[in-house]
C-alpha positions as a printed NumPy array, in Angstrom:
array([[  0.01 ,   0.011,   0.004],
       [  2.715,   2.47 ,   1.028],
       [  4.763,   1.626,  -2.088],
       [  1.778,   2.313,  -4.293],
       [  1.364,   5.797,  -2.791],
       [  5.044,   6.521,  -3.164],
       [  5.063,   5.513,  -6.863],
       [  1.836,   7.441,  -7.472],
       [  3.292,  10.625,  -5.978],
       [  6.531,  10.123,  -7.881],
       [  4.62 ,   9.662, -11.074],
       [  2.496,  12.714, -10.457],
       [  5.465,  14.958,  -9.742],
       [  7.373,  13.662, -12.842],
       [  4.292,  14.01 , -15.052],
       [  3.656,  17.614, -13.86 ],
       [  7.297,  18.504, -14.597],
       [  7.023,  16.878, -18.044],
       [  3.889,  18.792, -18.827],
       [  5.53 ,  22.09 , -17.856],
       [  8.518,  21.224, -20.03 ],
       [  6.33 ,  20.376, -23.039],
       [  4.23 ,  23.549, -22.595],
       [  7.363,  25.607, -22.491],
       [  8.427,  24.133, -25.871],
       [  4.984,  24.677, -27.309],
       [  4.898,  28.336, -26.119],
       [  8.363,  28.972, -27.663],
       [  7.434,  27.109, -30.876],
       [ 10.571,  25.001, -30.488],
       [  9.088,  21.567, -30.906],
       [ 10.94 ,  18.538, -29.638],
       [ 14.652,  19.373, -29.757],
       [ 17.594,  17.477, -28.214],
       [ 17.568,  19.826, -25.233],
       [ 13.865,  19.348, -24.716],
       [ 14.301,  15.576, -24.807],
       [ 17.151,  15.863, -22.241],
       [ 14.81 ,  17.981, -20.138],
       [ 12.07 ,  15.302, -20.305],
       [ 14.548,  12.703, -19.169],
       [ 15.659,  14.966, -16.324],
       [ 11.952,  15.289, -15.354],
       [ 11.909,  11.552, -14.811],
       [ 15.101,  11.49 , -12.769],
       [ 14.991,  14.499, -10.445],
       [ 12.272,  13.199,  -8.153],
       [ 14.47 ,  10.18 ,  -7.605],
       [ 17.343,  12.355,  -6.432],
       [ 14.925,  14.195,  -4.072],
       [ 13.761,  10.82 ,  -2.676],
       [ 17.35 ,   9.667,  -2.13 ],
       [ 18.122,  12.953,  -0.31 ],
       [ 15.11 ,  12.467,   2.001],
       [ 15.99 ,   8.829,   2.663],
       [ 19.58 ,   9.837,   3.467],
       [ 18.275,  12.319,   6.066],
       [ 16.054,   9.704,   7.652],
       [ 18.835,   7.135,   7.914],
       [ 21.297,   9.728,   9.286],
       [ 18.738,  10.692,  11.915],
       [ 18.205,   7.087,  12.918],
       [ 21.996,   6.421,  13.106],
       [ 22.436,   9.509,  15.315],
       [ 19.765,   8.201,  17.692],
       [ 21.289,   4.773,  17.913],
       [ 24.822,   6.17 ,  18.452],
       [ 23.574,   8.325,  21.36 ],
       [ 22.011,   5.243,  22.973],
       [ 25.276,   3.322,  22.728],
       [ 27.399,   6.124,  24.271]])
C-alpha cells in the first residue's frame, strides 16, 4: 500500500514536470529538440534524487539516535 502511494506521488510529480517542459516548448514554438528531450529525461530522474536525499536524512537521523544510545 505504502509503495503504491510513493510510486503514485513520484509519477504525479514527474508528469507535472514533463507537462511544464512540453508547454514551454509549445509556447516557444521549439518543438521537440535534443535539449527538450534531455529535459524530459531529467523530469523523470530529479524526483528520484529528491527521494534519495530524503531517505539519506532519515537514515542519518536514525543512526544518530542509535549512536547516542550506545554512548
